[in-house]
Steps between C-alpha positions, in 0.01 A plus 500: 500500500784548256868426550595866548255539785617178663861616483405833655335317790801267532733802519276676753489186717876447479568863594268475799670175606842663482378798695367276777822298518707820516287639780523172688880507470508855633281403793727206587809720483341772715378253761831319530692829513285637783681338788500811714392470860200724566472546876192724499186281507299747290769520233532123499122460467496744209783311330327163551171639373671621184670161452170320550330720242783446252482124547122500441556685172768252395270209584229643277757552224620140545148384426484734202824347367328159484208655309742673263677170426164333439394779263823466304442123480149566365650728235742222404227237479255724316229527765579851620201733493242222519273484804555186711129476589304577185763462226426843351771752419592734783464862395814687404425780746477246783828340399665839484377580851584155643725302262510198734122452503346169410133603503298729280321785673167318505641187663704706746187693601312173557794365706512815717123490549521138618786585737300790649192289557701218663691749717186648652 
């Protein structure tokens, strides 16, 4: 992978990171501003359900932030785009679809097959 491609991935990762951090800040602001008393149990349940859903999304994004930081570190150290399992280059299309990936499509397929067989 050439330098231009690496910089494009770095930019894409940094933009996604900033987007996640901005959304997390908005969520925190909205949740701390919502101090209204909701006496109706149905309305309160709806509000709590929405908050719970929002927090689950933010938790998933928190985990994605870690993966983004790890991907940027791999770019810096020169190992970005190389499969952790087999050492082959990860296809450009796969990286475009999932820039934080650490496995080529073949190794990921094998991993998912193993997980399915263990889960049964």
